[in-house]
C-alpha positions in Angstrom: 59.5 12.4 56.1 58.9 11.7 52.8 60.6 12.8 49.4 58.9 13.4 45.9 60.5 11.6 43.0 61.5 13.8 39.7 62.5 12.3 36.4 65.1 14.5 35.6 66.7 12.6 32.5 65.9 9.9 29.9 67.2 8.1 26.9 65.3 5.6 24.7 65.8 3.6 21.9 63.8 1.7 19.6 63.3 0.3 16.1 62.7 3.3 15.0 66.2 4.6 16.2 68.0 6.2 18.8 66.3 9.7 20.9 63.2 11.1 21.6 62.6 12.6 18.0 62.8 9.5 16.6 59.8 8.0 19.0 57.6 11.1 18.3 58.2 10.4 14.3 57.0 6.9 14.7 54.6 6.5 18.1 53.1 9.9 18.0 52.6 10.1 14.0 51.1 6.5 14.3 54.0 4.6 12.3 54.1 1.5 13.0 57.4 -0.3 12.4 56.9 -3.8 12.0 58.9 -5.5 8.6 60.0 -9.3 7.8 62.3 -10.7 10.4 65.9 -10.7 8.9 68.1 -11.2 12.2 67.6 -14.9 11.9 65.6 -17.3 9.6 62.1 -17.0 10.4 60.9 -20.0 8.4 60.4 -22.5 11.2 58.1 -20.0 12.7 54.5 -19.4 12.1 54.8 -15.5 12.7 57.3 -13.5 10.4 57.8 -10.1 11.1 59.1 -8.0 14.3 60.2 -4.0 15.0 63.6 -4.9 14.6 66.4 -1.7 14.3 68.0 -1.9 11.2 70.2 0.7 11.3 67.5 3.3 9.9 66.9 6.6 11.9 69.0 8.2 14.3 72.1 6.0 15.1 72.4 4.9 18.4 75.4 6.7 20.1 78.8 4.4 20.3 77.2 1.8 18.7 78.8 0.8 15.4 76.2 0.3 12.2 77.2 -2.5 9.7 74.9 -4.9 7.8 74.0 -7.7 9.9 75.3 -6.4 13.6 72.7 -6.5 16.2 73.4 -4.2 19.4 73.2 -6.1 22.4 71.6 -4.9 25.7 74.5 -3.7 27.1 75.2 -1.6 24.3 71.7 0.4 24.1 71.5 0.3 27.7 74.9 2.4 27.9 74.1 4.6 25.4 70.7 5.2 26.8 72.6 6.1 30.1 74.5 8.5 28.7 72.0 10.6 27.4 70.2 10.4 30.6 72.7 11.2 32.6 73.7 14.1 30.3 70.0 15.5 30.2 69.8 15.1 34.1 73.3 17.4 34.4 74.8 14.4 36.5 77.8 12.5 36.9 75.7 9.9 38.5 78.4 9.5 41.6 76.8 6.9 44.0 73.7 6.3 41.9 71.8 3.2 42.3 71.4 1.0 39.2 68.3 -1.4 38.6 67.5 -2.6 35.1 65.3 -5.0 33.6 67.1 -7.4 31.4 67.1 -11.0 30.1 70.7 -11.6 29.5 73.1 -9.9 27.1 72.7 -12.1 24.1 75.2 -10.3 21.9 77.9 -11.3 24.4 76.3 -14.8 25.3 76.5 -15.8 21.7 80.3 -16.2 22.0 79.6 -18.8 24.1 78.0 -20.8 21.4 80.7 -19.4 18.6 83.1 -20.9 20.9 81.3 -24.3 21.1 80.7 -24.3 17.4 84.2 -23.9 16.9 85.3 -26.3 19.2 86.9 -24.2 21.3 86.3 -24.0 25.4 83.9 -21.4 26.1 85.4 -18.1 27.3 84.6 -17.9 31.3 84.7 -13.7 31.1 82.8 -13.3 28.1 80.1 -16.0 29.4 79.7 -14.2 32.5 79.3 -10.8 30.9 76.4 -12.5 29.2 74.4 -13.0 32.2 71.7 -10.6 33.2 73.3 -9.8 36.9 76.4 -8.5 35.1 74.6 -6.1 33.1 73.8 -3.2 35.7 77.1 -4.1 37.2 79.0 -3.7 33.8 77.2 -0.4 33.4 77.9 0.8 36.9 81.5 0.4 36.5 81.9 1.9 32.9 79.9 5.0 34.2 81.2 5.3 37.9 77.8 4.6 39.2 76.9 3.6 43.0 75.0 0.8 44.2 72.9 -1.2 44.9 73.1 -2.9 41.0 70.1 -5.0 40.6 68.9 -6.9 37.7 65.2 -7.0 37.4 64.2 -10.3 35.0 60.3 -10.5 35.8 59.6 -10.6 31.8 57.5 -7.8 31.0 57.1 -6.0 33.9 60.6 -5.9 34.5 61.4 -2.3 33.5 58.5 -1.1 35.2 59.7 -2.8 38.6 63.0 -0.9 38.2 61.1 2.1 38.0 59.1 1.5 40.8 61.8 0.2 43.1 63.6 3.3 42.3 60.9 5.6 43.4 60.3 3.7 46.4 64.0 4.2 47.5 64.1 7.7 46.7 60.6 8.5 48.7 61.4 6.6 52.0 65.1 8.5 51.7 67.2 5.3 50.6 68.7 7.1 47.9 68.7 10.2 46.2 69.7 9.3 42.4 68.7 6.0 41.2 69.4 5.1 37.2 66.7 2.5 36.5 65.4 1.0 33.0 65.2 -1.8 30.9 66.2 -3.2 27.7 65.3 -6.3 25.0 66.4 -6.8 21.5 64.7 -9.4 19.5 66.5 -12.8 19.5 65.5 -16.0 18.1 65.4 -18.0 21.2 62.9 -15.6 22.9 61.0 -15.7 19.6 60.8 -19.2 19.1 58.9 -19.2 23.0 56.7 -16.7 21.9 55.6 -18.4 18.7 55.6 -22.0 20.3 52.6 -20.4 22.6 51.0 -19.2 19.7 51.4 -15.6 20.9 52.4 -14.0 18.3 50.3 -12.8 14.9 51.4 -14.3 11.5 50.0 -10.5 10.7 52.2 -7.7 9.6 50.8 -6.0 12.3 49.3 -6.1 15.8 45.2 -4.8 16.7 45.0 -3.9 20.2 41.2 -4.0 21.4 40.4 -4.9 18.1 37.6 -7.9 16.8 39.8 -9.7 14.9 43.2 -8.4 16.9 45.3 -12.3 16.6 48.3 -11.7 18.9 51.6 -9.5 19.3 54.9 -9.0 17.7 57.9 -8.0 19.6 60.6 -5.4 19.3 63.6 -3.9 20.1 63.9 -1.3 22.7 65.4 0.2 25.6 64.8 3.3 27.8 67.2 4.4 30.9 65.5 7.2 33.5 67.0 9.0 36.3 65.0 9.4 39.1 65.8 12.0 41.8 64.7 13.5 44.9 62.8 16.5 43.6 64.2 18.5 46.3 68.0 17.5 45.5 67.3 18.3 41.7 65.9 21.7 42.7 68.8 22.4 45.0 71.4 21.4 42.2 69.1 23.6 39.4 68.1 20.7 37.4 64.9 20.5 35.5 62.0 18.4 36.7 60.6 16.6 33.7 57.7 14.7 35.1 57.1 13.2 38.8 56.7 9.4 39.5 54.2 10.0 42.3 52.2 6.4 42.2 53.0 3.1 41.3 51.9 -0.5 42.7 52.5 -4.3 42.1 50.8 -6.9 42.6 50.8 -11.0 41.6 47.2 -12.4 40.0 48.1 -16.0 41.6 45.4 -16.9 38.9 47.5 -18.9 36.0 51.2 -19.4 35.3 50.2 -17.2 31.8 46.8 -16.2 31.6 45.7 -13.2 33.0 42.6 -13.1 35.5 40.0 -12.7 33.7 38.7 -9.8 35.4 41.9 -8.1 35.4 42.0 -8.2 39.2 45.8 -8.1 39.9 46.0 -5.4 37.1 43.6 -3.3 38.6 45.1 -3.9 42.2 48.1 -2.6 41.0 46.4 0.8 39.4 44.7 1.4 42.6 47.7 0.9 44.9 49.3 3.8 42.3 46.6 6.0 42.6 46.4 5.4 46.3 50.3 6.3 46.7 49.8 9.2 44.3 46.8 10.6 46.0 45.3 11.0 42.8 41.4 10.4 42.0 40.4 8.5 39.0 38.8 11.8 37.8 42.2 13.7 37.7 43.8 10.5 35.2 43.7 12.4 32.1 45.7 9.3 30.0 46.3 5.8 30.2 48.9 3.8 28.5 47.7 0.6 28.1 49.7 -3.1 28.4 47.3 -4.0 25.2 49.3 -6.6 23.7 46.5 -7.3 21.0 45.9 -10.7 22.5 42.3 -12.0 23.2 42.7 -12.4 26.8 44.8 -9.7 28.0 42.9 -7.0 26.1 40.0 -7.6 27.7 41.0 -8.7 30.7 42.8 -4.9 31.2 39.4 -3.2 29.8 37.9 -5.0 32.9 40.2 -4.0 35.1 39.9 -0.3 34.0 36.4 -0.3 34.4 36.7 -1.8 37.8 39.4 1.1 38.9 37.9 4.0 37.1 34.1 3.3 37.6 31.6 5.4 35.7 34.6 7.4 34.9 36.4 4.9 32.6 34.8 5.6 29.2 36.0 9.1 29.6 39.7 8.6 29.6 41.8 8.3 26.7 43.8 5.0 26.4 46.2 3.6 24.1 48.2 1.0 23.1 51.7 2.1 21.6 52.8 -1.7 21.5 50.9 -1.2 18.2 53.7 0.9 17.1 57.0 0.0 18.6 56.0 -4.0 19.2 56.2 -5.8 22.7 60.0 -4.9 23.9 59.3 -7.4 26.8 61.8 -6.4 29.5 62.6 -2.9 28.1 58.5 -2.4 27.4 57.8 -0.4 30.6 60.6 2.0 30.5 59.9 2.7 27.2 56.6 3.4 27.8 57.4 5.4 30.8 59.2 7.7 28.3 56.1 7.8 25.8 53.8 8.8 28.6 56.3 11.4 29.8 56.2 13.1 26.4 52.4 13.0 26.1 52.4 15.1 29.4 55.1 17.2 28.0 53.7 17.7 25.0 49.9 17.7 25.4 49.8 14.9 22.6 48.6 11.5 23.5 49.7 9.0 21.2 47.1 6.6 18.6 46.5 2.8 18.9 46.9 1.3 15.3 45.1 -1.5 13.8 42.1 -0.6 15.7 39.7 -1.1 12.8 37.1 -2.5 14.5 36.8 -2.2 18.4 36.1 -5.6 20.1 32.6 -4.7 21.8 34.4 -6.2 25.3 37.0 -3.6 24.7 34.5 -0.4 25.3 37.1 2.4 26.3 37.9 5.7 24.8 40.6 4.2 22.9 42.4 6.7 20.7 42.9 5.1 17.2 44.6 6.5 14.2 46.1 9.8 14.7 47.5 11.4 17.9 44.7 13.4 20.2 45.6 17.1 21.5 45.0 17.2 25.2 46.5 19.1 28.3 46.7 16.4 31.4 48.3 16.6 34.4 48.2 13.1 35.6 49.0 9.7 33.7 48.8 6.0 34.0 50.6 3.5 32.5 50.1 -0.2 32.8 51.8 -3.3 32.3 51.7 -6.9 32.9 53.5 -10.4 32.1 53.5 -14.3 32.3 53.2 -15.7 35.8 50.5 -12.9 36.6 52.5 -9.9 37.9 51.2 -6.2 37.3 53.1 -3.1 37.5 51.5 0.4 37.5 52.8 3.9 37.1 51.3 7.3 37.8 53.0 10.0 36.3 52.4 13.4 36.8 53.2 16.6 35.1 55.7 19.1 36.1 53.6 22.4 36.3 55.6 24.9 39.0 58.3 27.4 38.5 60.0 25.3 41.3 59.5 22.2 39.3 60.4 23.1 35.6 62.8 25.4 34.3 62.0 27.8 31.3 63.2 26.0 28.2 65.9 27.9 25.9 
């Protein structure tokens, strides 16, 4: 017996602030949030911009707002998880916890503070900075269950948590899973991307544009509560959307560059559609990985042509990284929430910076302003260094059994 997978709650954070309304006011309004980096000295680097949370917009519950303070991944994940569980009407007892993370730099910095101050590093504080500790600490704080797993495979980490959570639920191995990811702009990661010439020197990114020159990073986190749809209905919970399909692949092509024809990404998308039982004609929107790098955008376009064939030019596509920045281990979860909001609200977010499309990127890109559209299925794509790819198919909650009347 297989089980339908429902999304019953979410919490989301970006540089725009905390919550869905901040996301709508930024992403769906087409308002990029890139500004000069203030969290560290960017003088040694080619790039100077990022989408940093500076305390503007809705505050993060339970996180202090003071000059120079950068919230850590644990803090934003905890805030998102609390809101997600409250929205789901669940205490999360016994829920598995799967989180994408690269380690809590806000905690880890204490290690260097101790070293620089001539002190012996505190073992508990050092251990708390490890990626593997973050889901454990969150589960302990909220009284959640097991397994408690950290996903560290870069820009598909959060997408993979959702896929693995959905698989646990569909197989009957779990009833409820708390999943998602977080990433904050930090100097060490910024420096790596900058040294690899992946970051643009401009103050915006231009996905799928002829003159694109690279990506920019952004702060972000999102946590989703996934449940067996039957269990959610039995307790009277609102089903916000369904995770009906997922796919995960590896290119085995290059350590950094995507396969030129997007073979791995196409395979992940096909697997997601097959698992969802959805035909190409049923997909009404694609939230693309869309990093604004020369190689990725062409490869992703080729992948979508391979998957959708003659239907590809008629599917609306956008890259919301053009407003949020690339949120690395968080990006798949934040973009899943964006896709969910598009399904719910009948409004598809735009791609900004697309002044002149690259002729090799010949799809129906939503440019400049959001586009009204009533859709039932959407595809969200992510890829990462190492040639790993992930795809999700989200389905709108559409029946009286799936969704209660809004109050």
